[in-house]
N, C-alpha and C positions, 0 to 999 in steps of 0.2 A: 651614469654612463660617462659623463664628461670627466669625472675623476678616475673611473675605472680604466678607460682606454689607455692613458699614458702610464698608469700604474702597472697594468698587465704588460704593456710594451716594454716597461723598464726592466722587467725580469727580476723583480725582487728588490731593486733599489728604492730608497724612500722617495716617494713622489705622490703626495696626497692632497695638495692644496690647489686652489684655482690658479694661483700665480705659477705653480709648478706646471699646470696644464699649458699655460701660455708658453713657458720655456720649452717644454717637451715637444709640443706640436710645431712651434716656431712660425715665423712670418710666412714661410713658403707655403704653409698649409692654406693661407688665405690669398696666395698669389702676390705676396709682397716681398720686398727686400729687407725691411726692417720695421721696428715699432716696439713699444713696450708691451709686456705680457698682458696687463690688465685691459688695454685697448683691444688686443687680439681676442681675448675671451669675450668681451662685449660684442665685438663684431660677429664672433661665432654664434653667440646667442641670437643675434639678429638674423643670421642666415637660417638658423634652426626655426625661428618663428615664421620666416617667409616660406620655407619648404613645408612646414606643418599646415599652412593654409592652402597649399596646392594639392591637386589630385595626383595620386601616384600613377605614373605612366611607364615605369620601368618594365621592360619585357625580358630583361636579362635574368638568367637563372639566379635565384636567391640562395644564399648560404643557409644550411640547415641548422646551424648552431652559432652561438655568439663567438665561439672560438674560431670557427670558419670565417666569420665576418671580420674579425681582427686580422686574421691571416691574409684575407683578400685585400683589406685596406692597406696593409703593409706592403704586399707584393705589387699592388697597382699604383701606389703613391697617390692616393686620392686627394683632391683638393677639398676644401671645406664643404662646398655645395654638393659635390658628388657623394662625399661621406654622409651628409645629412639625408640626401635622397635615398641612398642605399640603406641607411640605418632605419629610416621610417618604413620602407618597404619590408625590410627584414623583420622588424618588430610586429608589423601588421600581419605578416604571414605566420609568425610564431603564435600570435594571439588566435588566429584562425585554427591553427593546428591544435592548440590547447582546447579550444571550444569543441572542435570536431571529436577529439578524444573523449571529452566529457559526455557528449551526446552519444557516442558509440558505447560508452560504459553503461549508460541508461538503457540502451537498446539490448545489450547483452544481459543486463540485469533482468529485463523484461522476459527474455527467452528463458533465463534460469528460473524465474519465478513462476512461469506458466508450465514448465516441464515437470514431470513426475519423477522425483528422485528414485534411483534404482532400488534402494533399500525399502522405500515405502511401497513401490510396485511389487517387490518380492514378498513383502509382508502380506499384501492383499491376496496374492496368488497362493501362498502357503496356507493361509487361513481358509481360503476357499476350498482348497484340496482337503483340508482337515474337516471341513463341514460335510464333504461327501463321504469321508471314510471313518469318521468318529461320531458315534451316536451321542456322546456327551457334548460335542460341539453343536449338535442340533437340538439340544434339549429346549423345552419351551421356556421363553422369557416373557414375563416372570413365571414361576410355577403356578399351576392352576389355582391353588388356594389364595394366591395374592392378586389374581386378576381383578377382583372388585376394587382394589386400591388404585387402579389406573384411572378411575373416574371419581375417586373420593376427594371432594374439595377441601377436606380438612388436612390434606397433605400438600406439600410444596411441589408443584409440577414445573419441571424444566423441559424445554424443547430444544433439541439440537439437530440441525440438518447438515449432513456432511458425507462426502465420499472418501474422506481421509481417515483411515482407521487409527493411525497413531495420534493425529490431532484430536480426534474424538475421545480417545482414551485419556488424554491430558485434561480436557475440559471436564469430563465426568469425575475423574479421580481428584482433581484439585477442588472441585465443588464439594464433593463428599468430605474430603479431609478438612475443609474449612468450615463445614457446617457444625453448628452447636447441637443440631438435632438430625444427624444423618439418617436416623430411622424414619424421619418424615419426608425424606427426599425421594421423589419419583422422577426418573429421567425417561423421556420419550425420544429415542434416537431414530431419526429418519434418514434413509440413504437411498441411493438409486438401485435399480434391479441388479446391475452388474456387481456392485459392492456388497449387496445384502448378505450373501453367504459368509463372506469374510468378516463383516462387521458383527454378525450374529455369533460367529465362532469366538471372536475376541471376548465379547462380554459373557458368553456362556462359560468360557474357560478361565476368565479373570473376574471373579466376583468382586463387587463393591459393597457387599452386605455390611451394614443393615439397610443400605439404600436399595431401591428397586429400579431395575432397568428394563425397558421395553425397546426392542429393535424392530422397526418396520421399514419395508421398502415402499417407494411411491406406488408401485404396482399393486400393493395390498390395500390401498385406500379406495373404496368403492366410489367415493365422491369425485376423485380426480379423473374424470372422464373428459374426452375431447369436447363434449357438449358444454362442460362447465369451465374449461380453460381454453376457449378457441383462440384467444389473442396470443397466448403463449405458443400454441401450435403454429400460428401464422408467423410469429417471430422466428421460430426455429427453421421454418421452411422458406423464409423470405431471402431471395438471392442477395439483395443488398446487405442484409444483416449478416449473412454468412461471409460475404466478402469483407465486411467491416471487422468481424471478430476473428476470422480464420485466414484473411488475406495477408499480403506482404506488409508487415508492420513497419518495415524500414521506410516505407513511403510516408509515414506519419511525421518523420523528423524534418525540421526546417532549419536552415542555417540561422534564422532569426530567433529560434527558440533558446531559452535558457534550460539547463538540465532539469530543473524542478518541473518546468512546464511540460517538457517532453515526458518525464516520468509519469505525470498525471494523465497525459494523453494515452500513453501505453497501458497504464493500469485500467483505464476505461475501456480498452479494447480486449481485455481478458476474455477468453471464450466462456468462462464460468458465468458471465452475465446473461447468457441466453439459455442457461440450464434451468429446468423446472425447479430443481433443488434450491436454486438461489432465489426464486420467486415464491417459494413455498410459504413464507411467513404471512403473505397477504391472504392466505386461505385458512388460517388457524381456527377461526370460529366454526368453519364447516368441518374441518378435519377432526376437531375435538369438541363435539357438540355438548358433551356433558360437563366440560370444565368451565369454571367461572373466571379464573385468573391464572396466568402462566408467566414464566420468565423465559424469554427466547435468547439463546446464546449462540454466537458465531463460533466456528471451530478454530479460530486463531486467537482465542482469549485464554487467560489463566485466571482462576478465581483464587484470591488470597485472603479473603475475609468472609465471615459468615454472612450469607445473603438473606437469612431469615427476615430481617427487618424490612426487606422490600415489600413483603406481603402486608405490612402494617401501614405503608404509605397511603395516604388519602389522595387519590388521583382527581378528586373533586369533579367526578363525572366524566373525566377525560378517558380516552382509550389507551393511550401510549405514554408510559412513564419513561422518559429518555433524558440523557444529558445533552444540554444545548451546547453548540460548538461555536458560538459567535463571541464569546467572552472568556477570558482566562489569561494566565501569565504567558503562555506560549503563543507568540504572535503568528506562528505558522500553523500549528495544529488547531488552535482555538480561535480562529479568525474566519470561520466559514459562515457566510450568508448566502442567500439565494443566488447572488451574482456569481458566486464561486462555481456553481453547478449548471446554471441555465444560460442559454444564449439569448441575451436581451436585445440583440440586434434583429431577432426574428419577431415579426409583428404579433404572432400568436402568444409568445411569451411576454412580450412587452406590454400587451394590453391585459394580461391575465394575472401577472405576478408583480410583487414588490421586490426589487433587487436588494433592499436593505433588510428584508425579513430574515430572522435568525434561523439557522439550520440546526439540526439535531443529529444524533449519531445512531446508526444501527450497531449491533454487536452485543449489547446487553440492554434489553428492553423488558419492562414489566407491562403486560397487556391485560386490560380488563375486557375479557371476551364477552361478558354480558352487555356492557356498554357498546362494544363494537358491533354486536348483532343488530343494534338499533340504528346503525348508520349506513351510508352508501359508499363506504371507503373502498370496497372491492370494485364496484362499478366505476368509481372515479379513477382508480388505478388503471383499469382496463381501457377507459376512454383515452387517457393520456398516452398509454402505450400505442394505441391506434394512431393518435395524432402525431406521435414521433415517427411512426412508420410512414405516414402520409407526407411528412416533411423531410423524408430521406435521412432520418436519424440526425437532424440538425438542431433539435430543440434543447438537448442537453448532452453532456459528455461523460458523466460519471456513473456508469452501470445502472444498478437497480435502486439506488437511493433517491434520485430526482423524482421519479413518478410517485414514490412513497412520500416525499416531502410535500407534494401537492395533495395526494390522497388523504393524508393525515392532518391537513391544515385545519386548525380549530379543535383538534382532538389530542393535542400533545400537552402533557404536564411535565415541566422541567424538574429534574431531580438533582441533588447535590453532585457536582463534578467528581467528588472523591469516590463515587460509586463506579465510575467507568473512566479509565485513563486511556487515551488514544495515542496513536502515532508511533508505536514502538517498531513498526515495520518500515518507517521512512524517516524517522527523526533520531539519528544516532546520538545527538547531544541531549536526549531526554534526561531530565534530572533524576538521578538514581534514588534519592531520598523520597521524592514524590512517588516513584514507582513502588517503593516498599510500602508506602502508606495506602495505596489505592486498593479498593475492594476487588476490582476487575481490571486487569491490564490487557490491552488490545493491540495485537501486532498487525493492525491494518496497514496496508502498503505492500511493497514488493518483497521486502526482506523478511520473509516468514521464518520463525524460529527453527523449523525443521530443515531449512535450506542452508547450503554452504555460504550463501551471501548474507546470512543473518548477522546482525550487529553483535559482536562478541561480548560487549559489555551488558547487553540486554538479554541475550540468549539464555543465560543460566536460570533466569526466573521461570523459564519454560522447561528446560531440560531436567530440572530437579524432580519433575513429576513423571519422567519417563523411567520405566523399569528396564534398565539396560541388561539386567541379568535374565530377563525373560527369554526362554529358548527360541521363540519365533523371532524376536528382535535380534538376538545374538546370531542366529543362523542366517539372517538377512544382512548381517554386517552393518547394522545400524549402531554406530559407535558413539559413545559419549565424547563430546568435543573436549579437547585439551586447551586449557586457558593458562595464560602466563600468571604466575602467582606474584 
């Protein structure tokens, strides 16, 4: 700034040294009649240091740009002290504006990430209409002769819970395409009652043969009664919970937050976290009583490699095969320990958990249901949901993973990180070569690949699995993104 002020004021004449600064500003700037330029500059630095250690008290309207500041300085013939005071106040104000803009960006991103894109909403409506008017869209999935395979443990059983038809189609198609034995793949797609007709229509009209697909709504599971999931019903009906997830999310932001912290807070307040669909994985042993081992996939993942070897992993008696997220090259994505998720200032958490305990990831998990049925994981999960309600939702901040981290303690077997790469929904600088090598890539975070706010360098790994020539997709104006070549 010391060099820029006289240079800009000079209007293009050469003036770029400290000595030049002394000559350009001159003795009058310091309230003097004469003196050498080096001494003037030293005194100016002294004034800057003095002002820098004082509290800003200027009530005068501040310039909105540096150009305005220079113009104001020139018009008002500021002395050195006034110049320093105004410069400090202006820079401080600009810094606040930049931070406010970054926080606002995160808030707008949150609204964009929780809204349903028009094209995806259209797709659901059109497929629902097709279900009511087209018998082929209502055909039984799978056909009667294949029903026994839904409980055949010699097959590879994948479970996907989603109310996003387009996202579900990508998960299923990418898994089948990547499989070395697609004829052994069985998908159990679970959705909510509202989405069920559209989801069923999609997979009835778009076969992934030789793989097998079953589509079920949560309303079609006899076990999912209010008696069996009372805690989740309490969560959905709790006024504090509804305000937390559906209230004014703008009140979450604080001037002291950095943008990444705010993004995490907002993500934790996504309404999806009080959906039964999002808690469904904790009931897998009861929902699939005949199955011994399953892979559970989130709907924001893409499978890029054959997952068959997952069934050969020895979990050593553990329930949950998962990638641990406390070690790795990425210091942001792979640095998650219990302190990341839990409020250790709360006495209940402080006396129950270790802040340095390693966390693990949802999104791609291999579950041994036989081993799970011998544990009290579900009851532990319910207990901690109740404790969080009692504590006014202050025990943790990140959705449904924290209670699972507690419930599965002692039941997790770490698997190689190359099986599951995280962070593609919030880490734009993700290494592309690492993405290409990963078996499963996970767009966890706000910037989902089906949204306009997706990272353009990471989105193509997802879009290549979307059939943009499909009539339903085309008629809903879901268009393939254009990228710079």
